[in-house]
PDB file as gemmi writes it, atoms N, CA and C in Angstrom:
CRYST1    1.000    1.000    1.000  90.00  90.00  90.00 P 1                      
ATOM      1  N   UNK A   1     -18.839  -0.710   7.774  1.00  0.00           N  
ATOM      2  CA  UNK A   1     -17.428  -1.007   7.984  1.00  0.00           C  
ATOM      3  C   UNK A   1     -16.698   0.250   8.429  1.00  0.00           C  
ATOM      4  N   UNK A   2     -17.167   0.942   9.343  1.00  0.00           N  
ATOM      5  CA  UNK A   2     -16.630   2.128  10.013  1.00  0.00           C  
ATOM      6  C   UNK A   2     -15.275   2.652   9.537  1.00  0.00           C  
ATOM      7  N   UNK A   3     -15.238   3.375   8.471  1.00  0.00           N  
ATOM      8  CA  UNK A   3     -14.038   4.086   8.015  1.00  0.00           C  
ATOM      9  C   UNK A   3     -12.765   3.250   7.915  1.00  0.00           C  
ATOM     10  N   UNK A   4     -12.862   1.953   7.748  1.00  0.00           N  
ATOM     11  CA  UNK A   4     -11.662   1.140   7.563  1.00  0.00           C  
ATOM     12  C   UNK A   4     -11.325   1.149   6.081  1.00  0.00           C  
ATOM     13  N   UNK A   5     -10.077   1.492   5.819  1.00  0.00           N  
ATOM     14  CA  UNK A   5      -9.619   1.638   4.442  1.00  0.00           C  
ATOM     15  C   UNK A   5      -8.235   1.013   4.307  1.00  0.00           C  
ATOM     16  N   UNK A   6      -7.933   0.542   3.126  1.00  0.00           N  
ATOM     17  CA  UNK A   6      -6.596   0.033   2.855  1.00  0.00           C  
ATOM     18  C   UNK A   6      -5.940   0.957   1.838  1.00  0.00           C  
ATOM     19  N   UNK A   7      -4.768   1.460   2.206  1.00  0.00           N  
ATOM     20  CA  UNK A   7      -4.007   2.341   1.333  1.00  0.00           C  
ATOM     21  C   UNK A   7      -2.908   1.567   0.627  1.00  0.00           C  
ATOM     22  N   UNK A   8      -2.724   1.893  -0.643  1.00  0.00           N  
ATOM     23  CA  UNK A   8      -1.623   1.367  -1.447  1.00  0.00           C  
ATOM     24  C   UNK A   8      -0.908   2.591  -2.015  1.00  0.00           C  
ATOM     25  N   UNK A   9       0.414   2.634  -1.845  1.00  0.00           N  
ATOM     26  CA  UNK A   9       1.205   3.755  -2.347  1.00  0.00           C  
ATOM     27  C   UNK A   9       2.178   3.203  -3.385  1.00  0.00           C  
ATOM     28  N   UNK A  10       2.067   3.710  -4.609  1.00  0.00           N  
ATOM     29  CA  UNK A  10       2.821   3.188  -5.745  1.00  0.00           C  
ATOM     30  C   UNK A  10       4.003   4.102  -6.071  1.00  0.00           C  
ATOM     31  N   UNK A  11       5.151   3.480  -6.298  1.00  0.00           N  
ATOM     32  CA  UNK A  11       6.347   4.166  -6.773  1.00  0.00           C  
ATOM     33  C   UNK A  11       6.093   4.605  -8.214  1.00  0.00           C  
ATOM     34  N   UNK A  12       5.872   5.885  -8.429  1.00  0.00           N  
ATOM     35  CA  UNK A  12       5.512   6.414  -9.755  1.00  0.00           C  
ATOM     36  C   UNK A  12       6.616   6.192 -10.787  1.00  0.00           C  
ATOM     37  N   UNK A  13       7.874   6.018 -10.336  1.00  0.00           N  
ATOM     38  CA  UNK A  13       8.984   5.804 -11.274  1.00  0.00           C  
ATOM     39  C   UNK A  13       8.811   4.534 -12.111  1.00  0.00           C  
ATOM     40  N   UNK A  14       8.111   3.546 -11.570  1.00  0.00           N  
ATOM     41  CA  UNK A  14       7.964   2.323 -12.377  1.00  0.00           C  
ATOM     42  C   UNK A  14       7.120   2.597 -13.613  1.00  0.00           C  
ATOM     43  N   UNK A  15       6.340   3.671 -13.575  1.00  0.00           N  
ATOM     44  CA  UNK A  15       5.525   4.068 -14.726  1.00  0.00           C  
ATOM     45  C   UNK A  15       6.294   5.083 -15.580  1.00  0.00           C  
ATOM     46  N   UNK A  16       6.751   6.169 -14.942  1.00  0.00           N  
ATOM     47  CA  UNK A  16       7.323   7.280 -15.694  1.00  0.00           C  
ATOM     48  C   UNK A  16       8.743   7.025 -16.176  1.00  0.00           C  
ATOM     49  N   UNK A  17       9.557   6.402 -15.360  1.00  0.00           N  
ATOM     50  CA  UNK A  17      10.974   6.196 -15.692  1.00  0.00           C  
ATOM     51  C   UNK A  17      11.220   4.830 -16.337  1.00  0.00           C  
ATOM     52  N   UNK A  18      10.566   3.809 -15.798  1.00  0.00           N  
ATOM     53  CA  UNK A  18      10.810   2.450 -16.287  1.00  0.00           C  
ATOM     54  C   UNK A  18       9.805   1.986 -17.333  1.00  0.00           C  
ATOM     55  N   UNK A  19       8.692   2.714 -17.458  1.00  0.00           N  
ATOM     56  CA  UNK A  19       7.712   2.413 -18.500  1.00  0.00           C  
ATOM     57  C   UNK A  19       6.949   1.116 -18.319  1.00  0.00           C  
ATOM     58  N   UNK A  20       6.732   0.708 -17.071  1.00  0.00           N  
ATOM     59  CA  UNK A  20       5.986  -0.527 -16.847  1.00  0.00           C  
ATOM     60  C   UNK A  20       4.546  -0.348 -17.322  1.00  0.00           C  
ATOM     61  N   UNK A  21       3.986  -1.376 -17.969  1.00  0.00           N  
ATOM     62  CA  UNK A  21       2.597  -1.288 -18.414  1.00  0.00           C  
ATOM     63  C   UNK A  21       1.625  -1.326 -17.225  1.00  0.00           C  
ATOM     64  N   UNK A  22       0.423  -0.836 -17.463  1.00  0.00           N  
ATOM     65  CA  UNK A  22      -0.598  -0.755 -16.418  1.00  0.00           C  
ATOM     66  C   UNK A  22      -0.825  -2.096 -15.725  1.00  0.00           C  
ATOM     67  N   UNK A  23      -0.890  -3.166 -16.490  1.00  0.00           N  
ATOM     68  CA  UNK A  23      -1.129  -4.484 -15.902  1.00  0.00           C  
ATOM     69  C   UNK A  23      -0.045  -4.883 -14.914  1.00  0.00           C  
ATOM     70  N   UNK A  24       1.203  -4.566 -15.223  1.00  0.00           N  
ATOM     71  CA  UNK A  24       2.313  -4.886 -14.326  1.00  0.00           C  
ATOM     72  C   UNK A  24       2.226  -4.067 -13.038  1.00  0.00           C  
ATOM     73  N   UNK A  25       1.814  -2.811 -13.157  1.00  0.00           N  
ATOM     74  CA  UNK A  25       1.655  -1.953 -11.974  1.00  0.00           C  
ATOM     75  C   UNK A  25       0.538  -2.489 -11.090  1.00  0.00           C  
ATOM     76  N   UNK A  26      -0.564  -2.856 -11.699  1.00  0.00           N  
ATOM     77  CA  UNK A  26      -1.686  -3.423 -10.940  1.00  0.00           C  
ATOM     78  C   UNK A  26      -1.264  -4.719 -10.256  1.00  0.00           C  
ATOM     79  N   UNK A  27      -0.480  -5.538 -10.948  1.00  0.00           N  
ATOM     80  CA  UNK A  27      -0.007  -6.790 -10.349  1.00  0.00           C  
ATOM     81  C   UNK A  27       0.827  -6.519  -9.102  1.00  0.00           C  
ATOM     82  N   UNK A  28       1.637  -5.473  -9.129  1.00  0.00           N  
ATOM     83  CA  UNK A  28       2.447  -5.127  -7.953  1.00  0.00           C  
ATOM     84  C   UNK A  28       1.546  -4.791  -6.759  1.00  0.00           C  
ATOM     85  N   UNK A  29       0.507  -4.017  -7.029  1.00  0.00           N  
ATOM     86  CA  UNK A  29      -0.447  -3.665  -5.963  1.00  0.00           C  
ATOM     87  C   UNK A  29      -1.149  -4.911  -5.433  1.00  0.00           C  
ATOM     88  N   UNK A  30      -1.507  -5.814  -6.330  1.00  0.00           N  
ATOM     89  CA  UNK A  30      -2.153  -7.065  -5.917  1.00  0.00           C  
ATOM     90  C   UNK A  30      -1.218  -7.900  -5.050  1.00  0.00           C  
ATOM     91  N   UNK A  31       0.043  -8.006  -5.445  1.00  0.00           N  
ATOM     92  CA  UNK A  31       1.023  -8.751  -4.634  1.00  0.00           C  
ATOM     93  C   UNK A  31       1.092  -8.178  -3.225  1.00  0.00           C  
ATOM     94  N   UNK A  32       1.231  -6.865  -3.138  1.00  0.00           N  
ATOM     95  CA  UNK A  32       1.413  -6.215  -1.834  1.00  0.00           C  
ATOM     96  C   UNK A  32       0.169  -6.332  -0.961  1.00  0.00           C  
ATOM     97  N   UNK A  33      -1.027  -6.134  -1.536  1.00  0.00           N  
ATOM     98  CA  UNK A  33      -2.243  -6.212  -0.723  1.00  0.00           C  
ATOM     99  C   UNK A  33      -2.515  -7.637  -0.262  1.00  0.00           C  
ATOM    100  N   UNK A  34      -2.226  -8.602  -1.112  1.00  0.00           N  
ATOM    101  CA  UNK A  34      -2.396 -10.005  -0.718  1.00  0.00           C  
ATOM    102  C   UNK A  34      -1.420 -10.371   0.388  1.00  0.00           C  
ATOM    103  N   UNK A  35      -0.170  -9.962   0.231  1.00  0.00           N  
ATOM    104  CA  UNK A  35       0.858 -10.282   1.227  1.00  0.00           C  
ATOM    105  C   UNK A  35       0.541  -9.663   2.583  1.00  0.00           C  
ATOM    106  N   UNK A  36       0.143  -8.391   2.586  1.00  0.00           N  
ATOM    107  CA  UNK A  36      -0.123  -7.732   3.872  1.00  0.00           C  
ATOM    108  C   UNK A  36      -1.362  -8.327   4.543  1.00  0.00           C  
ATOM    109  N   UNK A  37      -2.354  -8.719   3.755  1.00  0.00           N  
ATOM    110  CA  UNK A  37      -3.545  -9.356   4.328  1.00  0.00           C  
ATOM    111  C   UNK A  37      -3.188 -10.699   4.956  1.00  0.00           C  
ATOM    112  N   UNK A  38      -2.297 -11.433   4.315  1.00  0.00           N  
ATOM    113  CA  UNK A  38      -1.877 -12.726   4.859  1.00  0.00           C  
ATOM    114  C   UNK A  38      -1.044 -12.558   6.124  1.00  0.00           C  
ATOM    115  N   UNK A  39      -0.077 -11.661   6.083  1.00  0.00           N  
ATOM    116  CA  UNK A  39       0.810 -11.460   7.235  1.00  0.00           C  
ATOM    117  C   UNK A  39       0.027 -11.013   8.474  1.00  0.00           C  
ATOM    118  N   UNK A  40      -0.987 -10.163   8.280  1.00  0.00           N  
ATOM    119  CA  UNK A  40      -1.742  -9.616   9.407  1.00  0.00           C  
ATOM    120  C   UNK A  40      -3.160 -10.190   9.493  1.00  0.00           C  
ATOM    121  N   UNK A  41      -3.313 -11.436   9.063  1.00  0.00           N  
ATOM    122  CA  UNK A  41      -4.645 -12.055   8.990  1.00  0.00           C  
ATOM    123  C   UNK A  41      -5.352 -12.173  10.337  1.00  0.00           C  
ATOM    124  N   UNK A  42      -4.636 -12.110  11.429  1.00  0.00           N  
ATOM    125  CA  UNK A  42      -5.258 -12.196  12.758  1.00  0.00           C  
ATOM    126  C   UNK A  42      -5.645 -10.834  13.319  1.00  0.00           C  
ATOM    127  N   UNK A  43      -5.312  -9.762  12.647  1.00  0.00           N  
ATOM    128  CA  UNK A  43      -5.580  -8.398  13.105  1.00  0.00           C  
ATOM    129  C   UNK A  43      -7.088  -8.105  13.092  1.00  0.00           C  
ATOM    130  N   UNK A  44      -7.556  -7.416  14.100  1.00  0.00           N  
ATOM    131  CA  UNK A  44      -8.982  -7.088  14.232  1.00  0.00           C  
ATOM    132  C   UNK A  44      -9.493  -6.260  13.052  1.00  0.00           C  
ATOM    133  N   UNK A  45      -8.738  -5.227  12.647  1.00  0.00           N  
ATOM    134  CA  UNK A  45      -9.174  -4.404  11.519  1.00  0.00           C  
ATOM    135  C   UNK A  45      -9.220  -5.207  10.221  1.00  0.00           C  
ATOM    136  N   UNK A  46      -8.301  -6.136  10.058  1.00  0.00           N  
ATOM    137  CA  UNK A  46      -8.293  -6.987   8.866  1.00  0.00           C  
ATOM    138  C   UNK A  46      -9.552  -7.855   8.856  1.00  0.00           C  
ATOM    139  N   UNK A  47      -9.907  -8.416  10.011  1.00  0.00           N  
ATOM    140  CA  UNK A  47     -11.129  -9.226  10.107  1.00  0.00           C  
ATOM    141  C   UNK A  47     -12.361  -8.394   9.768  1.00  0.00           C  
ATOM    142  N   UNK A  48     -12.407  -7.194  10.303  1.00  0.00           N  
ATOM    143  CA  UNK A  48     -13.543  -6.310  10.025  1.00  0.00           C  
ATOM    144  C   UNK A  48     -13.609  -5.967   8.544  1.00  0.00           C  
ATOM    145  N   UNK A  49     -12.467  -5.649   7.967  1.00  0.00           N  
ATOM    146  CA  UNK A  49     -12.377  -5.275   6.555  1.00  0.00           C  
ATOM    147  C   UNK A  49     -12.878  -6.399   5.655  1.00  0.00           C  
ATOM    148  N   UNK A  50     -12.438  -7.617   5.930  1.00  0.00           N  
ATOM    149  CA  UNK A  50     -12.855  -8.751   5.104  1.00  0.00           C  
ATOM    150  C   UNK A  50     -14.221  -9.303   5.504  1.00  0.00           C  
ATOM    151  N   UNK A  51     -14.787  -8.792   6.576  1.00  0.00           N  
ATOM    152  CA  UNK A  51     -16.109  -9.226   6.998  1.00  0.00           C  
ATOM    153  C   UNK A  51     -17.224  -8.702   6.110  1.00  0.00           C  
ATOM    154  N   UNK A  52     -16.905  -7.701   5.281  1.00  0.00           N  
ATOM    155  CA  UNK A  52     -17.903  -7.122   4.378  1.00  0.00           C  
ATOM    156  C   UNK A  52     -17.232  -6.904   3.017  1.00  0.00           C  
ATOM    157  N   UNK A  53     -16.896  -8.004   2.375  1.00  0.00           N  
ATOM    158  CA  UNK A  53     -16.083  -7.976   1.148  1.00  0.00           C  
ATOM    159  C   UNK A  53     -16.678  -7.083   0.061  1.00  0.00           C  
ATOM    160  N   UNK A  54     -17.971  -7.031  -0.053  1.00  0.00           N  
ATOM    161  CA  UNK A  54     -18.575  -6.227  -1.120  1.00  0.00           C  
ATOM    162  C   UNK A  54     -18.464  -4.728  -0.886  1.00  0.00           C  
ATOM    163  N   UNK A  55     -17.979  -4.333   0.274  1.00  0.00           N  
ATOM    164  CA  UNK A  55     -17.859  -2.906   0.584  1.00  0.00           C  
ATOM    165  C   UNK A  55     -16.447  -2.508   0.998  1.00  0.00           C  
ATOM    166  N   UNK A  56     -15.450  -3.283   0.559  1.00  0.00           N  
ATOM    167  CA  UNK A  56     -14.065  -2.914   0.868  1.00  0.00           C  
ATOM    168  C   UNK A  56     -13.740  -1.562   0.235  1.00  0.00           C  
ATOM    169  N   UNK A  57     -12.875  -0.808   0.894  1.00  0.00           N  
ATOM    170  CA  UNK A  57     -12.478   0.509   0.407  1.00  0.00           C  
ATOM    171  C   UNK A  57     -10.955   0.550   0.334  1.00  0.00           C  
ATOM    172  N   UNK A  58     -10.427   0.724  -0.873  1.00  0.00           N  
ATOM    173  CA  UNK A  58      -8.992   0.874  -1.090  1.00  0.00           C  
ATOM    174  C   UNK A  58      -8.753   2.229  -1.723  1.00  0.00           C  
ATOM    175  N   UNK A  59      -7.608   2.825  -1.370  1.00  0.00           N  
ATOM    176  CA  UNK A  59      -7.185   4.085  -1.963  1.00  0.00           C  
ATOM    177  C   UNK A  59      -5.778   3.863  -2.490  1.00  0.00           C  
ATOM    178  N   UNK A  60      -5.578   4.132  -3.785  1.00  0.00           N  
ATOM    179  CA  UNK A  60      -4.273   3.932  -4.412  1.00  0.00           C  
ATOM    180  C   UNK A  60      -3.657   5.301  -4.677  1.00  0.00           C  
ATOM    181  N   UNK A  61      -2.542   5.538  -4.016  1.00  0.00           N  
ATOM    182  CA  UNK A  61      -1.841   6.822  -4.078  1.00  0.00           C  
ATOM    183  C   UNK A  61      -0.517   6.654  -4.808  1.00  0.00           C  
ATOM    184  N   UNK A  62       0.114   7.779  -5.145  1.00  0.00           N  
ATOM    185  CA  UNK A  62       1.419   7.730  -5.794  1.00  0.00           C  
ATOM    186  C   UNK A  62       2.452   8.486  -4.983  1.00  0.00           C  
ATOM    187  N   UNK A  63       3.687   8.013  -5.102  1.00  0.00           N  
ATOM    188  CA  UNK A  63       4.836   8.657  -4.492  1.00  0.00           C  
ATOM    189  C   UNK A  63       5.884   8.780  -5.588  1.00  0.00           C  
ATOM    190  N   UNK A  64       6.694   9.829  -5.553  1.00  0.00           N  
ATOM    191  CA  UNK A  64       7.546  10.171  -6.675  1.00  0.00           C  
ATOM    192  C   UNK A  64       8.653   9.201  -7.041  1.00  0.00           C  
ATOM    193  N   UNK A  65       9.340   8.671  -6.030  1.00  0.00           N  
ATOM    194  CA  UNK A  65      10.537   7.878  -6.331  1.00  0.00           C  
ATOM    195  C   UNK A  65      10.638   6.653  -5.432  1.00  0.00           C  
ATOM    196  N   UNK A  66      11.488   5.730  -5.851  1.00  0.00           N  
ATOM    197  CA  UNK A  66      11.751   4.545  -5.045  1.00  0.00           C  
ATOM    198  C   UNK A  66      12.368   4.927  -3.704  1.00  0.00           C  
ATOM    199  N   UNK A  67      13.264   5.897  -3.701  1.00  0.00           N  
ATOM    200  CA  UNK A  67      13.877   6.344  -2.443  1.00  0.00           C  
ATOM    201  C   UNK A  67      12.819   6.883  -1.477  1.00  0.00           C  
ATOM    202  N   UNK A  68      11.876   7.658  -1.995  1.00  0.00           N  
ATOM    203  CA  UNK A  68      10.793   8.181  -1.150  1.00  0.00           C  
ATOM    204  C   UNK A  68       9.935   7.046  -0.610  1.00  0.00           C  
ATOM    205  N   UNK A  69       9.682   6.040  -1.438  1.00  0.00           N  
ATOM    206  CA  UNK A  69       8.881   4.895  -1.013  1.00  0.00           C  
ATOM    207  C   UNK A  69       9.582   4.142   0.112  1.00  0.00           C  
ATOM    208  N   UNK A  70      10.871   3.914  -0.040  1.00  0.00           N  
ATOM    209  CA  UNK A  70      11.640   3.223   0.996  1.00  0.00           C  
ATOM    210  C   UNK A  70      11.681   4.044   2.284  1.00  0.00           C  
ATOM    211  N   UNK A  71      11.797   5.363   2.167  1.00  0.00           N  
ATOM    212  CA  UNK A  71      11.791   6.225   3.356  1.00  0.00           C  
ATOM    213  C   UNK A  71      10.434   6.164   4.048  1.00  0.00           C  
ATOM    214  N   UNK A  72       9.361   6.182   3.263  1.00  0.00           N  
ATOM    215  CA  UNK A  72       8.024   6.064   3.846  1.00  0.00           C  
ATOM    216  C   UNK A  72       7.902   4.747   4.601  1.00  0.00           C  
ATOM    217  N   UNK A  73       8.406   3.666   4.033  1.00  0.00           N  
ATOM    218  CA  UNK A  73       8.360   2.371   4.714  1.00  0.00           C  
ATOM    219  C   UNK A  73       9.085   2.434   6.049  1.00  0.00           C  
ATOM    220  N   UNK A  74      10.232   3.091   6.081  1.00  0.00           N  
ATOM    221  CA  UNK A  74      10.972   3.245   7.338  1.00  0.00           C  
ATOM    222  C   UNK A  74      10.163   4.049   8.352  1.00  0.00           C  
ATOM    223  N   UNK A  75       9.541   5.140   7.891  1.00  0.00           N  
ATOM    224  CA  UNK A  75       8.710   5.969   8.782  1.00  0.00           C  
ATOM    225  C   UNK A  75       7.524   5.164   9.328  1.00  0.00           C  
ATOM    226  N   UNK A  76       6.894   4.379   8.468  1.00  0.00           N  
ATOM    227  CA  UNK A  76       5.773   3.552   8.914  1.00  0.00           C  
ATOM    228  C   UNK A  76       6.236   2.531   9.951  1.00  0.00           C  
ATOM    229  N   UNK A  77       7.372   1.912   9.717  1.00  0.00           N  
ATOM    230  CA  UNK A  77       7.921   0.933  10.661  1.00  0.00           C  
ATOM    231  C   UNK A  77       8.232   1.601  11.998  1.00  0.00           C  
ATOM    232  N   UNK A  78       8.868   2.758  11.950  1.00  0.00           N  
ATOM    233  CA  UNK A  78       9.208   3.502  13.168  1.00  0.00           C  
ATOM    234  C   UNK A  78       7.962   3.819  13.986  1.00  0.00           C  
ATOM    235  N   UNK A  79       6.857   4.088  13.296  1.00  0.00           N  
ATOM    236  CA  UNK A  79       5.605   4.454  13.968  1.00  0.00           C  
ATOM    237  C   UNK A  79       4.654   3.273  14.144  1.00  0.00           C  
ATOM    238  N   UNK A  80       5.159   2.062  13.959  1.00  0.00           N  
ATOM    239  CA  UNK A  80       4.404   0.831  14.157  1.00  0.00           C  
ATOM    240  C   UNK A  80       3.129   0.764  13.306  1.00  0.00           C  
ATOM    241  N   UNK A  81       3.232   1.284  12.093  1.00  0.00           N  
ATOM    242  CA  UNK A  81       2.137   1.175  11.132  1.00  0.00           C  
ATOM    243  C   UNK A  81       2.423  -0.068  10.279  1.00  0.00           C  
ATOM    244  N   UNK A  82       1.563  -1.050  10.386  1.00  0.00           N  
ATOM    245  CA  UNK A  82       1.760  -2.342   9.719  1.00  0.00           C  
ATOM    246  C   UNK A  82       1.556  -2.203   8.216  1.00  0.00           C  
ATOM    247  N   UNK A  83       2.524  -2.697   7.468  1.00  0.00           N  
ATOM    248  CA  UNK A  83       2.484  -2.568   6.019  1.00  0.00           C  
ATOM    249  C   UNK A  83       3.406  -3.601   5.375  1.00  0.00           C  
ATOM    250  N   UNK A  84       3.336  -3.671   4.063  1.00  0.00           N  
ATOM    251  CA  UNK A  84       4.239  -4.511   3.283  1.00  0.00           C  
ATOM    252  C   UNK A  84       4.844  -3.653   2.187  1.00  0.00           C  
ATOM    253  N   UNK A  85       6.163  -3.541   2.196  1.00  0.00           N  
ATOM    254  CA  UNK A  85       6.890  -2.906   1.106  1.00  0.00           C  
ATOM    255  C   UNK A  85       7.165  -4.006   0.094  1.00  0.00           C  
ATOM    256  N   UNK A  86       6.559  -3.892  -1.106  1.00  0.00           N  
ATOM    257  CA  UNK A  86       6.745  -4.932  -2.101  1.00  0.00           C  
ATOM    258  C   UNK A  86       8.005  -4.634  -2.905  1.00  0.00           C  
ATOM    259  N   UNK A  87       8.915  -5.612  -2.913  1.00  0.00           N  
ATOM    260  CA  UNK A  87      10.165  -5.526  -3.663  1.00  0.00           C  
ATOM    261  C   UNK A  87      10.078  -6.546  -4.795  1.00  0.00           C  
ATOM    262  N   UNK A  88       9.994  -6.062  -6.016  1.00  0.00           N  
ATOM    263  CA  UNK A  88       9.897  -6.956  -7.164  1.00  0.00           C  
ATOM    264  C   UNK A  88      11.259  -7.589  -7.449  1.00  0.00           C  
ATOM    265  N   UNK A  89      11.213  -8.909  -7.589  1.00  0.00           N  
ATOM    266  CA  UNK A  89      12.426  -9.684  -7.871  1.00  0.00           C  
ATOM    267  C   UNK A  89      12.347 -10.248  -9.279  1.00  0.00           C  
ATOM    268  N   UNK A  90      13.419 -10.415  -9.978  1.00  0.00           N  
ATOM    269  CA  UNK A  90      14.800 -10.276  -9.508  1.00  0.00           C  
ATOM    270  C   UNK A  90      15.360  -8.857  -9.627  1.00  0.00           C  
ATOM    271  N   UNK A  91      14.513  -7.903 -10.042  1.00  0.00           N  
ATOM    272  CA  UNK A  91      15.000  -6.537 -10.255  1.00  0.00           C  
ATOM    273  C   UNK A  91      15.398  -5.827  -8.962  1.00  0.00           C  
ATOM    274  N   UNK A  92      14.829  -6.281  -7.821  1.00  0.00           N  
ATOM    275  CA  UNK A  92      15.075  -5.665  -6.510  1.00  0.00           C  
ATOM    276  C   UNK A  92      14.591  -4.208  -6.472  1.00  0.00           C  
ATOM    277  N   UNK A  93      13.440  -3.969  -7.098  1.00  0.00           N  
ATOM    278  CA  UNK A  93      12.857  -2.628  -7.157  1.00  0.00           C  
ATOM    279  C   UNK A  93      11.685  -2.560  -6.176  1.00  0.00           C  
ATOM    280  N   UNK A  94      11.707  -1.535  -5.308  1.00  0.00           N  
ATOM    281  CA  UNK A  94      10.567  -1.281  -4.418  1.00  0.00           C  
ATOM    282  C   UNK A  94       9.468  -0.646  -5.260  1.00  0.00           C  
ATOM    283  N   UNK A  95       8.375  -1.374  -5.457  1.00  0.00           N  
ATOM    284  CA  UNK A  95       7.326  -0.907  -6.370  1.00  0.00           C  
ATOM    285  C   UNK A  95       6.138  -0.254  -5.664  1.00  0.00           C  
ATOM    286  N   UNK A  96       5.810  -0.748  -4.472  1.00  0.00           N  
ATOM    287  CA  UNK A  96       4.652  -0.181  -3.782  1.00  0.00           C  
ATOM    288  C   UNK A  96       4.643  -0.614  -2.316  1.00  0.00           C  
ATOM    289  N   UNK A  97       3.813   0.063  -1.567  1.00  0.00           N  
ATOM    290  CA  UNK A  97       3.539  -0.278  -0.172  1.00  0.00           C  
ATOM    291  C   UNK A  97       2.045  -0.506  -0.055  1.00  0.00           C  
ATOM    292  N   UNK A  98       1.668  -1.559   0.651  1.00  0.00           N  
ATOM    293  CA  UNK A  98       0.268  -1.754   1.034  1.00  0.00           C  
ATOM    294  C   UNK A  98       0.205  -1.712   2.554  1.00  0.00           C  
ATOM    295  N   UNK A  99      -0.604  -0.802   3.082  1.00  0.00           N  
ATOM    296  CA  UNK A  99      -0.871  -0.800   4.514  1.00  0.00           C  
ATOM    297  C   UNK A  99      -1.918  -1.857   4.793  1.00  0.00           C  
ATOM    298  N   UNK A 100      -1.865  -2.477   5.957  1.00  0.00           N  
ATOM    299  CA  UNK A 100      -2.976  -3.338   6.341  1.00  0.00           C  
ATOM    300  C   UNK A 100      -4.192  -2.432   6.485  1.00  0.00           C  
ATOM    301  N   UNK A 101      -5.385  -2.944   6.401  1.00  0.00           N  
ATOM    302  CA  UNK A 101      -6.553  -2.087   6.611  1.00  0.00           C  
ATOM    303  C   UNK A 101      -6.505  -1.424   7.994  1.00  0.00           C  
ATOM    304  N   UNK A 102      -6.779  -0.132   8.005  1.00  0.00           N  
ATOM    305  CA  UNK A 102      -6.769   0.688   9.220  1.00  0.00           C  
ATOM    306  C   UNK A 102      -7.982   1.599   9.226  1.00  0.00           C  
ATOM    307  N   UNK A 103      -8.356   2.050  10.413  1.00  0.00           N  
ATOM    308  CA  UNK A 103      -9.304   3.156  10.503  1.00  0.00           C  
ATOM    309  C   UNK A 103      -8.616   4.348   9.856  1.00  0.00           C  
ATOM    310  N   UNK A 104      -9.317   5.058   9.021  1.00  0.00           N  
ATOM    311  CA  UNK A 104      -8.741   6.147   8.231  1.00  0.00           C  
ATOM    312  C   UNK A 104      -7.955   7.141   9.086  1.00  0.00           C  
ATOM    313  N   UNK A 105      -8.500   7.544  10.206  1.00  0.00           N  
ATOM    314  CA  UNK A 105      -7.836   8.537  11.055  1.00  0.00           C  
ATOM    315  C   UNK A 105      -6.522   8.036  11.653  1.00  0.00           C  
ATOM    316  N   UNK A 106      -6.359   6.724  11.785  1.00  0.00           N  
ATOM    317  CA  UNK A 106      -5.148   6.163  12.394  1.00  0.00           C  
ATOM    318  C   UNK A 106      -3.921   6.336  11.503  1.00  0.00           C  
ATOM    319  N   UNK A 107      -4.128   6.486  10.202  1.00  0.00           N  
ATOM    320  CA  UNK A 107      -2.987   6.583   9.278  1.00  0.00           C  
ATOM    321  C   UNK A 107      -3.005   7.857   8.437  1.00  0.00           C  
ATOM    322  N   UNK A 108      -3.969   8.722   8.683  1.00  0.00           N  
ATOM    323  CA  UNK A 108      -4.134   9.929   7.873  1.00  0.00           C  
ATOM    324  C   UNK A 108      -2.858  10.763   7.792  1.00  0.00           C  
ATOM    325  N   UNK A 109      -2.125  10.875   8.895  1.00  0.00           N  
ATOM    326  CA  UNK A 109      -0.930  11.719   8.867  1.00  0.00           C  
ATOM    327  C   UNK A 109       0.151  11.159   7.956  1.00  0.00           C  
ATOM    328  N   UNK A 110       0.082   9.867   7.625  1.00  0.00           N  
ATOM    329  CA  UNK A 110       1.068   9.254   6.741  1.00  0.00           C  
ATOM    330  C   UNK A 110       0.623   9.238   5.278  1.00  0.00           C  
ATOM    331  N   UNK A 111      -0.656   9.438   5.023  1.00  0.00           N  
ATOM    332  CA  UNK A 111      -1.176   9.309   3.662  1.00  0.00           C  
ATOM    333  C   UNK A 111      -1.669  10.620   3.060  1.00  0.00           C  
ATOM    334  N   UNK A 112      -1.951  11.613   3.882  1.00  0.00           N  
ATOM    335  CA  UNK A 112      -2.647  12.805   3.397  1.00  0.00           C  
ATOM    336  C   UNK A 112      -1.867  13.634   2.379  1.00  0.00           C  
ATOM    337  N   UNK A 113      -0.554  13.532   2.362  1.00  0.00           N  
ATOM    338  CA  UNK A 113       0.211  14.375   1.434  1.00  0.00           C  
ATOM    339  C   UNK A 113       0.356  13.769   0.035  1.00  0.00           C  
ATOM    340  N   UNK A 114      -0.113  12.547  -0.147  1.00  0.00           N  
ATOM    341  CA  UNK A 114       0.025  11.892  -1.444  1.00  0.00           C  
ATOM    342  C   UNK A 114      -1.257  12.013  -2.256  1.00  0.00           C  
ATOM    343  N   UNK A 115      -1.085  12.109  -3.578  1.00  0.00           N  
ATOM    344  CA  UNK A 115      -2.221  12.223  -4.492  1.00  0.00           C  
ATOM    345  C   UNK A 115      -2.613  10.849  -5.010  1.00  0.00           C  
ATOM    346  N   UNK A 116      -3.826  10.778  -5.519  1.00  0.00           N  
ATOM    347  CA  UNK A 116      -4.302   9.550  -6.151  1.00  0.00           C  
ATOM    348  C   UNK A 116      -3.392   9.225  -7.345  1.00  0.00           C  
ATOM    349  N   UNK A 117      -3.145   7.939  -7.539  1.00  0.00           N  
ATOM    350  CA  UNK A 117      -2.322   7.490  -8.665  1.00  0.00           C  
ATOM    351  C   UNK A 117      -3.027   7.841  -9.975  1.00  0.00           C  
ATOM    352  N   UNK A 118      -2.255   8.426 -10.907  1.00  0.00           N  
ATOM    353  CA  UNK A 118      -2.796   8.767 -12.233  1.00  0.00           C  
ATOM    354  C   UNK A 118      -2.021   8.027 -13.298  1.00  0.00           C  
TER     355      UNK A 118                                                      
END                                                                             
């Protein structure tokens, strides 16, 4: 599956400031990855990614604040990087971004500065 990876970037504030439990954070990532896969289901990279389900590669990163997450979403949109910014309702909190599966090098400049979620 030639370096195709799906990145998820989590708003760390939902853990540190709001105290959301691990299960709720994981659910946010699941919502976003499911939504982005559905929205871009006709995309070639998405087909390739799901063509070998047992070898999917996801990377879950963290970003410091909701404002930073929203800014990243704007930057991704400006650069035509397909993604889903998940907004949890009814709280209206931006919890995470899931990029559609991409070749790693195609999105590296947008993901390289973030650390793995801890």
